[in-house]
All heavy atoms as an XYZ file, in Angstrom:
744
protein
N       0.748     -1.193      0.000
C       0.025     -0.007     -0.007
C       0.839      1.276      0.007
O       0.361      2.327     -0.354
C      -0.925      0.023      1.223
C      -2.111     -0.925      1.078
S      -2.868     -0.564     -0.442
C      -4.473     -1.020     -0.244
N       2.092      1.158      0.432
C       2.963      2.332      0.485
C       3.052      2.997     -0.879
O       3.118      4.258     -0.993
C       4.358      1.952      0.990
C       5.286      3.129      1.088
C       4.787      4.201      2.049
O       4.217      3.893      3.076
N       4.979      5.480      1.693
N       2.998      2.191     -1.936
C       3.109      2.781     -3.295
C       1.914      3.666     -3.632
O       2.075      4.662     -4.390
C       3.209      1.672     -4.364
N       0.770      3.416     -3.074
C      -0.388      4.231     -3.282
C      -0.175      5.611     -2.706
O      -0.356      6.634     -3.370
C      -1.660      3.596     -2.666
C      -2.837      4.578     -2.729
C      -1.995      2.319     -3.340
N       0.283      5.709     -1.476
C       0.528      7.011     -0.842
C       1.676      7.782     -1.482
O       1.594      8.967     -1.674
C       0.807      6.803      0.647
C      -0.230      5.936      1.330
C       0.112      4.678      1.798
C      -1.593      6.301      1.401
C      -0.871      3.809      2.380
C      -2.510      5.461      1.965
C      -2.149      4.238      2.457
O      -3.058      3.413      2.965
N       2.707      7.019     -1.936
C       3.797      7.672     -2.697
C       3.281      8.237     -4.029
O       3.701      9.329     -4.400
C       4.912      6.674     -2.980
O       5.477      6.215     -1.733
N       2.456      7.468     -4.630
C       1.853      7.925     -5.917
C       1.013      9.154     -5.737
O       1.049     10.119     -6.488
N       0.221      9.155     -4.699
C      -0.666     10.313     -4.356
C       0.246     11.539     -4.150
O       0.013     12.598     -4.760
C      -1.473     10.085     -3.075
C      -2.580      9.055     -3.351
C      -2.107     11.372     -2.611
C      -3.277      8.568     -2.112
N       1.246     11.407     -3.367
C       2.182     12.528     -3.073
C       2.853     13.017     -4.329
O       2.867     14.218     -4.601
C       3.249     12.062     -2.040
C       4.171     13.195     -1.583
C       5.236     12.686     -0.598
C       4.539     12.287      0.683
N       5.466     11.938      1.723
N       3.368     12.129     -5.143
C       4.069     12.482     -6.350
C       3.147     13.262     -7.339
O       3.506     14.356     -7.795
C       4.634     11.256     -7.035
C       5.160     11.477     -8.428
N       6.443     11.988     -8.605
C       4.651     11.277     -9.638
C       6.645     12.107     -9.873
N       5.582     11.687    -10.556
N       2.028     12.673     -7.630
C       1.119     13.297     -8.619
C       0.376     14.555     -8.084
O       0.147     15.494     -8.847
C       0.133     12.291     -9.169
C       0.792     11.245    -10.030
C       0.925      9.976     -9.633
C       1.297     11.587    -11.310
C       1.553      8.997    -10.416
C       1.975     10.667    -12.093
C       2.093      9.354    -11.651
N       0.071     14.580     -6.774
C      -0.552     15.763     -6.235
C       0.453     16.985     -6.273
O       0.073     18.095     -6.594
C      -1.026     15.487     -4.800
N       1.703     16.712     -5.913
C       2.688     17.764     -5.921
C       2.891     18.318     -7.326
O       3.252     19.508     -7.471
C       4.010     17.305     -5.310
C       3.925     17.236     -3.794
C       5.276     16.941     -3.166
C       5.145     16.946     -1.644
N       6.415     16.674     -1.021
N       2.715     17.472     -8.321
C       2.836     17.941     -9.731
C       1.581     18.499    -10.255
O       1.505     18.766    -11.472
C       3.369     16.741    -10.574
C       4.790     16.359    -10.306
C       5.335     15.362    -11.277
O       4.618     14.976    -12.242
O       6.506     15.010    -11.145
N       0.554     18.579     -9.455
C      -0.756     19.085     -9.857
C      -1.370     18.239    -10.958
O      -1.934     18.791    -11.935
C      -0.686     20.557    -10.229
C      -2.092     21.215    -10.189
O      -2.964     20.749     -9.456
N      -2.262     22.204    -11.013
N      -1.151     16.924    -10.875
C      -1.623     16.016    -11.963
C      -2.819     15.191    -11.561
O      -3.173     14.192    -12.182
C      -0.464     15.172    -12.438
C       0.617     16.013    -13.093
C       1.765     15.187    -13.624
N       1.364     14.230    -14.561
C       2.104     13.202    -14.986
N       3.321     13.081    -14.474
N       1.659     12.332    -15.837
N      -3.427     15.528    -10.403
C      -4.652     14.798     -9.995
C      -5.836     15.842    -10.160
O      -5.864     16.852     -9.459
C      -4.609     14.341     -8.526
C      -3.425     13.393     -8.385
C      -5.888     13.655     -8.134
C      -3.161     12.949     -6.985
N      -6.694     15.571    -11.044
C      -7.863     16.450    -11.298
C      -8.980     16.192    -10.357
O      -9.661     17.055     -9.896
N      -9.243     14.868    -10.145
C     -10.442     14.497     -9.347
C     -10.105     13.133     -8.683
O      -9.476     12.281     -9.310
C     -11.618     14.319    -10.308
S     -13.130     13.768     -9.539
N     -10.573     12.989     -7.464
C     -10.423     11.710     -6.756
C     -11.776     11.082     -6.541
O     -12.684     11.737     -5.995
C      -9.803     11.990     -5.343
C      -9.718     10.664     -4.534
C      -8.384     12.600     -5.491
N     -11.965      9.871     -7.016
C     -13.176      9.073     -6.819
C     -12.933      8.272     -5.590
O     -12.100      7.309     -5.583
C     -13.449      8.195     -8.028
C     -13.977      8.946     -9.185
N     -15.332      8.920     -9.492
C     -13.379      9.710    -10.075
C     -15.493      9.712    -10.560
N     -14.324     10.177    -10.962
N     -13.646      8.538     -4.518
C     -13.444      7.949     -3.217
C     -14.324      6.686     -3.193
O     -15.582      6.762     -3.106
C     -13.880      8.931     -2.165
C     -13.386      8.630     -0.810
C     -12.097      8.932     -0.484
C     -14.201      8.075      0.124
C     -11.601      8.710      0.807
C     -13.731      7.811      1.439
C     -12.438      8.106      1.789
N     -13.705      5.527     -3.272
C     -14.501      4.311     -3.258
C     -13.728      3.212     -2.499
O     -12.649      3.488     -1.924
C     -14.668      3.791     -4.699
O     -13.453      3.504     -5.366
N     -14.269      2.040     -2.411
C     -13.655      0.947     -1.752
C     -13.617     -0.302     -2.613
O     -14.498     -0.537     -3.410
N     -12.555     -1.018     -2.485
C     -12.400     -2.262     -3.201
C     -11.793     -3.254     -2.243
O     -10.949     -2.919     -1.451
C     -11.470     -2.115     -4.423
C     -11.294     -3.450     -5.127
C     -11.952     -1.106     -5.342
N     -12.334     -4.494     -2.234
C     -11.715     -5.535     -1.433
C     -11.405     -6.752     -2.307
O     -11.988     -6.888     -3.361
C     -12.595     -5.882     -0.235
C     -13.988     -6.365     -0.491
C     -14.703     -6.592      0.820
C     -16.135     -7.030      0.532
N     -16.904     -7.218      1.773
N     -10.472     -7.535     -1.832
C     -10.031     -8.719     -2.595
C      -8.648     -8.458     -3.132
O      -7.867     -7.641     -2.647
N      -8.365     -9.174     -4.243
C      -7.040     -9.053     -4.879
C      -7.195     -8.466     -6.235
O      -8.344     -8.271     -6.720
C      -6.392    -10.459     -5.007
O      -7.253    -11.230     -5.907
C      -6.273    -11.095     -3.702
N      -6.119     -8.125     -6.854
C      -6.149     -7.583     -8.211
C      -6.824     -8.516     -9.222
O      -7.681     -8.118     -9.994
C      -4.773     -7.254     -8.721
C      -4.663     -6.546    -10.053
C      -5.349     -5.261    -10.053
C      -3.206     -6.346    -10.412
N      -6.593     -9.828     -8.998
C      -7.222    -10.824     -9.923
C      -8.656    -11.027     -9.567
O      -9.451    -11.442    -10.487
C      -6.450    -12.123     -9.807
N      -9.089    -10.844     -8.311
C     -10.446    -11.146     -7.917
C     -10.911    -10.072     -6.879
O     -10.795    -10.281     -5.731
C     -10.542    -12.529     -7.358
C     -11.956    -12.974     -7.200
C     -12.040    -14.459     -6.782
O     -11.103    -14.981     -6.195
N     -13.161    -15.100     -7.057
N     -11.382     -8.959     -7.437
C     -11.800     -7.840     -6.551
C     -13.290     -7.631     -6.659
O     -13.938     -8.034     -7.630
C     -10.988     -6.601     -6.865
O     -11.321     -6.187     -8.211
N     -13.790     -6.928     -5.688
C     -15.200     -6.530     -5.717
C     -15.379     -5.184     -5.057
O     -14.599     -4.790     -4.236
C     -16.092     -7.581     -5.045
C     -15.796     -7.743     -3.535
C     -16.703     -8.831     -2.945
O     -17.846     -8.510     -2.574
O     -16.185     -9.932     -2.712
N     -16.425     -4.445     -5.493
C     -16.721     -3.168     -4.906
C     -17.083     -3.324     -3.442
O     -17.714     -4.351     -3.053
C     -17.943     -2.526     -5.585
C     -17.578     -1.941     -6.958
C     -18.775     -1.257     -7.525
O     -19.935     -1.456     -7.094
O     -18.611     -0.464     -8.498
N     -16.665     -2.388     -2.674
C     -17.018     -2.384     -1.234
C     -17.236     -0.975     -0.764
O     -16.964      0.028     -1.508
C     -15.829     -2.969     -0.456
N     -17.770     -0.788      0.397
C     -17.850      0.537      0.986
C     -16.460      0.996      1.340
O     -15.562      0.171      1.558
C     -18.762      0.518      2.211
C     -20.175      0.401      1.905
C     -20.887     -0.787      2.018
C     -20.903      1.518      1.418
C     -22.229     -0.890      1.680
C     -22.222      1.409      1.088
C     -22.897      0.193      1.242
N     -16.182      2.291      1.355
C     -14.832      2.804      1.556
C     -14.235      2.346      2.882
O     -13.012      2.141      2.960
C     -14.966      4.304      1.544
C     -16.390      4.616      1.248
C     -17.169      3.417      1.071
N     -15.009      2.094      3.856
C     -14.498      1.692      5.178
C     -14.104      0.179      5.179
O     -13.518     -0.253      6.120
C     -15.431      1.955      6.346
C     -16.739      1.172      6.238
O     -17.237      0.963      5.111
O     -17.290      0.785      7.285
N     -14.371     -0.530      4.116
C     -14.056     -1.952      4.041
C     -12.795     -2.152      3.195
O     -12.274     -3.288      3.071
C     -15.185     -2.722      3.381
C     -16.473     -2.714      4.133
C     -17.654     -3.353      3.400
O     -17.788     -3.109      2.238
O     -18.347     -4.105      4.043
N     -12.241     -1.106      2.636
C     -11.063     -1.184      1.788
C      -9.832     -1.381      2.662
O      -9.785     -0.978      3.805
C     -10.937      0.125      0.993
O      -9.795      0.152      0.229
N      -8.803     -1.965      2.095
C      -7.524     -2.050      2.738
C      -6.754     -0.709      2.798
O      -5.846     -0.558      3.558
C      -6.622     -3.114      2.040
C      -7.135     -4.480      2.105
C      -6.166     -5.468      1.487
N      -5.560     -4.916      0.291
C      -4.510     -5.464     -0.304
N      -3.974     -6.535      0.193
N      -3.994     -4.883     -1.378
N      -7.142      0.209      1.977
C      -6.521      1.507      1.987
C      -6.870      2.293      3.194
O      -7.990      2.242      3.677
C      -6.970      2.275      0.724
C      -6.367      3.668      0.487
C      -4.919      3.496      0.090
C      -7.119      4.481     -0.560
N      -5.874      2.957      3.787
C      -6.094      3.788      4.963
C      -6.595      5.161      4.383
O      -5.800      5.981      3.938
C      -4.817      3.976      5.754
C      -4.941      4.904      6.950
O      -5.955      5.676      7.036
O      -4.083      4.831      7.816
N      -7.897      5.317      4.358
C      -8.503      6.499      3.731
C      -8.113      7.803      4.414
O      -7.909      8.797      3.758
C     -10.049      6.376      3.724
C     -10.490      5.269      2.851
O     -10.103      5.185      1.654
N     -11.254      4.334      3.393
N      -7.981      7.797      5.693
C      -7.551      8.988      6.436
C      -6.121      9.350      5.997
O      -5.849     10.502      5.670
C      -7.602      8.766      7.937
C      -7.190      9.921      8.792
C      -8.054     11.168      8.515
C      -7.232      9.535     10.248
N      -5.220      8.377      5.884
C      -3.911      8.620      5.435
C      -3.851      9.175      4.026
O      -3.087     10.059      3.659
C      -3.062      7.361      5.548
C      -1.619      7.584      5.147
C      -0.799      6.348      5.364
N       0.575      6.572      4.906
C       1.467      5.567      4.786
N       1.189      4.371      5.168
N       2.660      5.829      4.285
N      -4.715      8.633      3.146
C      -4.764      9.045      1.741
C      -5.227     10.502      1.633
O      -4.565     11.260      0.884
C      -5.691      8.149      0.956
N      -6.223     10.853      2.398
C      -6.712     12.241      2.350
C      -5.715     13.191      2.984
O      -5.474     14.280      2.453
C      -8.136     12.341      2.981
C      -8.568     13.831      3.066
C      -9.153     11.591      2.141
N      -5.063     12.764      4.061
C      -4.010     13.597      4.680
C      -2.866     13.838      3.665
O      -2.322     14.911      3.551
C      -3.438     12.952      5.902
C      -4.200     13.253      7.128
C      -3.378     12.792      8.371
N      -4.193     13.030      9.526
C      -4.442     12.103     10.443
N      -3.917     10.874     10.361
N      -5.203     12.383     11.503
N      -2.525     12.772      2.940
C      -1.423     12.859      1.976
C      -1.832     13.850      0.834
O      -0.990     14.646      0.406
C      -1.081     11.487      1.404
O      -0.707     10.658      2.486
C       0.061     11.581      0.363
N      -3.057     13.788      0.365
C      -3.552     14.706     -0.620
C      -3.439     16.161     -0.088
O      -2.880     16.994     -0.820
C      -5.002     14.440     -0.965
C      -5.255     13.228     -1.848
C      -6.749     12.840     -1.822
C      -4.836     13.524     -3.276
N      -3.901     16.358      1.080
C      -3.848     17.720      1.689
C      -2.428     18.226      1.889
O      -2.078     19.326      1.431
C      -4.534     17.756      3.029
C      -4.556     19.121      3.712
C      -5.259     19.101      5.028
C      -5.421     20.428      5.666
N      -4.294     21.322      5.719
N      -1.549     17.409      2.415
C      -0.171     17.799      2.683
C       0.602     17.964      1.374
O       1.618     18.738      1.375
C       0.528     16.685      3.547
C       0.033     16.633      4.915
C       0.444     15.388      5.686
O       1.158     14.533      5.078
O       0.091     15.234      6.847
N       0.142     17.425      0.303
C       0.789     17.574     -1.006
C       0.288     18.725     -1.813
O       0.668     18.891     -2.985
C       0.704     16.199     -1.791
O       1.263     15.190     -1.035
N      -0.651     19.459     -1.261
C      -1.172     20.614     -1.973
C      -2.397     20.406     -2.833
O      -2.787     21.311     -3.545
N      -2.952     19.188     -2.801
C      -4.169     18.948     -3.658
C      -5.326     19.814     -3.191
O      -5.637     19.898     -1.980
C      -4.552     17.439     -3.549
C      -5.816     17.107     -4.287
C      -5.738     16.992     -5.688
C      -6.995     16.908     -3.641
C      -6.909     16.653     -6.349
C      -8.164     16.561     -4.340
C      -8.116     16.452     -5.696
N      -5.957     20.458     -4.127
C      -7.166     21.262     -3.776
C      -8.273     21.034     -4.822
O      -9.100     21.902     -5.039
C      -6.874     22.742     -3.642
C      -6.401     23.405     -4.909
O      -6.268     22.738     -5.943
N      -6.263     24.681     -4.899
N      -8.287     19.849     -5.406
C      -9.276     19.510     -6.389
C     -10.521     18.862     -5.790
O     -10.726     18.964     -4.589
N     -11.266     18.205     -6.594
C     -12.556     17.595     -6.228
C     -12.299     16.187     -5.702
O     -11.591     15.360     -6.270
C     -13.419     17.530     -7.425
C     -14.777     16.860     -7.315
C     -15.722     17.697     -6.402
C     -15.417     16.642     -8.628
N     -12.950     15.888     -4.536
C     -13.018     14.550     -4.057
C     -14.447     14.192     -4.043
O     -15.300     14.930     -3.434
C     -12.387     14.396     -2.633
C     -10.959     14.762     -2.607
C     -12.609     12.968     -2.156
C     -10.319     14.786     -1.252
N     -14.859     13.095     -4.717
C     -16.290     12.726     -4.728
C     -16.429     11.241     -4.418
O     -15.494     10.474     -4.615
C     -16.818     13.062     -6.099
C     -16.221     12.358     -7.285
C     -16.809     12.765     -8.574
O     -17.783     13.574     -8.653
O     -16.343     12.274     -9.596
N     -17.639     10.908     -4.039
C     -17.925      9.505     -3.790
C     -18.075      8.770     -5.088
O     -18.340      9.374     -6.177
C     -19.191      9.320     -2.928
C     -20.433      9.870     -3.644
C     -19.052      9.940     -1.587
C     -21.789      9.487     -3.048
N     -17.835      7.467     -5.064
C     -17.987      6.630     -6.280
C     -19.120      5.640     -5.967
O     -19.747      5.638     -4.915
C     -16.661      5.905     -6.489
C     -16.467      5.502     -7.951
O     -17.450      5.619     -8.737
O     -15.346      5.130     -8.340
N     -19.410      4.781     -6.894
C     -20.454      3.784     -6.694
C     -20.004      2.741     -5.633
O     -18.804      2.559     -5.475
C     -20.877      3.086     -7.966
C     -19.719      2.767     -8.896
N     -19.110      1.589     -8.815
C     -19.159      3.458     -9.853
C     -18.111      1.561     -9.730
N     -18.148      2.699    -10.379
N     -20.955      2.195     -4.966
C     -20.676      1.173     -3.921
C     -21.827      0.175     -3.878
O     -22.874      0.398     -4.537
C     -20.515      1.871     -2.572
N     -21.659     -0.862     -3.178
C     -22.783     -1.823     -3.099
C     -24.049     -1.148     -2.527
O     -23.986     -0.200     -1.748
C     -22.279     -2.880     -2.114
C     -20.804     -2.696     -1.980
C     -20.540     -1.260     -2.352
N     -25.159     -1.729     -2.856
C     -26.431     -1.271     -2.332
C     -26.900     -2.188     -1.251
O     -27.043     -3.390     -1.522
C     -27.507     -1.168     -3.385
C     -27.270     -0.130     -4.421
N     -28.322      0.513     -5.120
C     -26.166      0.432     -4.913
C     -27.823      1.392     -5.958
N     -26.522      1.332     -5.891
N     -27.094     -1.695     -0.035
C     -27.567     -2.581      1.022
C     -29.009     -3.017      0.754
O     -29.716     -2.419     -0.039
C     -27.496     -1.753      2.311
C     -27.347     -0.372      1.823
C     -26.821     -0.345      0.444
N     -29.446     -4.087      1.398
C     -30.844     -4.561      1.323
C     -31.756     -3.442      1.677
O     -31.553     -2.731      2.691
C     -31.060     -5.749      2.206
C     -30.197     -6.919      1.716
C     -32.544     -6.177      2.200
C     -30.187     -8.150      2.658
N     -32.739     -3.141      0.836
C     -33.714     -2.179      1.082
C     -33.397     -0.802      0.499
O     -34.196      0.172      0.570
N     -32.208     -0.690     -0.109
C     -31.840      0.560     -0.727
C     -32.618      0.780     -1.992
O     -33.204     -0.154     -2.598
C     -30.310      0.483     -1.081
C     -29.664      1.866     -1.243
O     -30.433      2.880     -1.139
O     -28.433      1.943     -1.364
N     -32.702      2.027     -2.486
C     -33.404      2.312     -3.722
C     -32.527      1.941     -4.912
O     -31.287      1.670     -4.743
C     -33.718      3.823     -3.786
O     -32.435      4.573     -3.865
C     -34.505      4.257     -2.602
N     -33.078      1.913     -6.079
C     -32.291      1.606     -7.263
C     -31.201      2.647     -7.455
O     -30.135      2.338     -7.961
C     -33.226      1.653     -8.511
C     -34.137      0.446     -8.562
O     -33.900     -0.545     -7.881
O     -35.178      0.518     -9.317
N     -31.424      3.906     -7.074
C     -30.421      4.913     -7.194
C     -29.282      4.718     -6.123
O     -28.177      5.136     -6.405
C     -31.057      6.318     -7.014
C     -30.034      7.423     -7.055
C     -29.418      7.804     -8.252
C     -29.675      8.084     -5.889
C     -28.520      8.813     -8.307
C     -28.698      9.099     -5.939
C     -28.141      9.460     -7.153
O     -27.215     10.503     -7.204
N     -29.608      4.110     -5.013
C     -28.578      3.868     -4.002
C     -28.552      5.022     -2.968
O     -27.524      5.373     -2.465
N     -29.751      5.475     -2.529
C     -29.777      6.640     -1.568
C     -29.073      6.263     -0.269
O     -28.307      7.076      0.282
C     -31.253      6.973     -1.292
C     -31.871      7.733     -2.415
N     -32.593      7.123     -3.413
C     -31.876      9.030     -2.723
C     -33.050      7.976     -4.295
N     -32.579      9.133     -3.889
N     -29.326      5.045      0.324
C     -28.653      4.678      1.534
C     -27.121      4.606      1.358
O     -26.386      5.053      2.203
C     -29.198      3.368      2.086
C     -30.649      3.530      2.585
S     -31.580      2.053      3.089
C     -30.393      0.762      3.314
N     -26.723      3.982      0.269
C     -25.309      3.809     -0.054
C     -24.625      5.214     -0.187
O     -23.594      5.468      0.427
C     -25.176      3.035     -1.318
O     -23.778      3.017     -1.771
N     -25.274      6.101     -0.913
C     -24.724      7.457     -1.081
C     -24.717      8.228      0.191
O     -23.665      8.927      0.481
C     -25.518      8.214     -2.136
C     -25.217      7.817     -3.522
N     -25.917      6.869     -4.221
C     -24.264      8.279     -4.402
C     -25.432      6.696     -5.401
N     -24.411      7.554     -5.568
N     -25.721      8.126      1.039
C     -25.762      8.839      2.307
C     -24.591      8.371      3.188
O     -23.904      9.185      3.802
C     -27.082      8.655      2.992
N     -24.394      7.070      3.229
C     -23.295      6.561      4.071
C     -21.935      7.059      3.559
O     -21.093      7.549      4.329
C     -23.237      5.018      4.044
C     -22.020      4.480      4.715
C     -21.872      4.398      6.076
C     -20.919      4.020      3.973
C     -20.771      3.901      6.672
C     -19.786      3.576      4.552
C     -19.669      3.475      5.921
N     -21.736      7.007      2.254
C     -20.460      7.394      1.676
C     -20.184      8.928      1.891
O     -19.014      9.307      2.148
C     -20.397      7.112      0.189
C     -20.373      5.624     -0.124
C     -20.311      5.401     -1.599
O     -19.202      5.368     -2.187
N     -21.434      5.204     -2.216
N     -21.203      9.728      1.767
C     -21.022     11.181      1.918
C     -20.654     11.453      3.421
O     -19.678     12.213      3.667
C     -22.304     11.932      1.531
C     -22.449     11.902      0.001
C     -22.230     13.372      2.056
C     -23.847     12.336     -0.472
N     -21.345     10.810      4.342
C     -21.041     11.003      5.723
C     -19.634     10.502      6.123
O     -18.867     11.139      6.817
N     -19.297      9.334      5.541
C     -17.930      8.752      5.789
C     -16.835      9.651      5.224
O     -15.855      9.963      5.935
C     -17.850      7.370      5.186
C     -16.530      6.666      5.409
C     -16.349      5.993      6.671
C     -15.505      6.630      4.504
C     -15.100      5.357      6.900
C     -14.334      6.015      4.748
C     -14.154      5.358      5.985
O     -12.964      4.743      6.177
N     -17.028     10.092      4.007
C     -16.056     10.961      3.356
C     -15.899     12.283      4.153
O     -14.767     12.794      4.378
C     -16.372     11.260      1.937
C     -15.489     12.205      1.141
C     -14.011     11.717      1.192
C     -15.908     12.344     -0.271
N     -16.979     12.885      4.565
C     -16.903     14.112      5.329
C     -16.182     13.912      6.656
O     -15.344     14.719      7.028
C     -18.296     14.666      5.597
C     -18.207     16.025      6.298
C     -19.526     16.704      6.352
C     -19.344     18.097      7.003
N     -20.608     18.828      7.078
N     -16.427     12.799      7.324
C     -15.692     12.488      8.532
C     -14.170     12.311      8.280
O     -13.362     12.794      9.096
N     -13.810     11.588      7.218
C     -12.395     11.410      6.858
C     -11.767     12.785      6.570
O     -10.661     13.067      7.019
C     -12.248     10.429      5.700
C     -12.628      9.066      6.079
C     -10.914     10.541      5.063
C     -11.665      8.393      7.060
N     -12.470     13.629      5.825
C     -11.905     14.921      5.482
C     -11.770     15.782      6.724
O     -10.769     16.512      6.797
C     -12.793     15.583      4.409
C     -12.679     14.871      3.097
S     -13.709     15.577      1.816
C     -12.804     17.001      1.446
N     -12.719     15.736      7.593
C     -12.593     16.495      8.870
C     -11.401     15.989      9.667
O     -10.656     16.750     10.208
C     -13.831     16.403      9.707
C     -14.982     17.171      9.226
C     -16.269     17.019     10.012
O     -16.523     15.913     10.582
N     -17.113     17.954     10.001
N     -11.238     14.680      9.781
C     -10.141     14.075     10.540
C      -8.809     14.436      9.943
O      -7.825     14.536     10.651
N      -8.729     14.590      8.600
C      -7.484     14.953      7.961
C      -7.272     16.459      7.913
O      -6.171     16.912      7.437
C      -7.502     14.407      6.490
N      -8.179     17.237      8.449
C      -8.034     18.686      8.404
C      -8.203     19.291      7.001
O      -7.707     20.373      6.753
N      -8.866     18.518      6.149
C      -8.991     18.920      4.736
C     -10.154     19.892      4.497
O     -10.350     20.347      3.377
C      -9.121     17.713      3.861
N     -10.980     20.176      5.531
C     -12.062     21.068      5.326
C     -11.768     22.462      5.899
O     -12.641     23.353      5.909
C     -13.342     20.513      5.997
C     -13.858     19.186      5.410
C     -15.051     18.697      6.175
C     -14.190     19.364      3.912
N     -10.580     22.638      6.396
C     -10.213     23.922      6.987
C      -9.762     24.938      6.004
O      -9.224     24.651      4.961
C      -9.118     23.714      8.064
C      -9.551     22.767      9.111
C      -8.442     22.286      9.977
O      -7.272     22.616      9.740
O      -8.703     21.550     10.934
């Protein structure tokens, strides 16, 4: 995972990240599946801190995620969770200041 944070730092400092799709993936490269961001192996707080510390000031948005039982076709529950989770991560990283 260290390569991910190094990549974020490198490309953010060069102003080469236009938009970050905040999502979760679990499994391996050969066999992966979508997950909620809190189920990912990636340390999301560290990733957002790295973006902030590297000068990134672009857009961070939620991506698609699984729909829990009872969710609408649009994914209202999924989207609400992801927005709240992302806001908490961004607050924790000091990225909303």
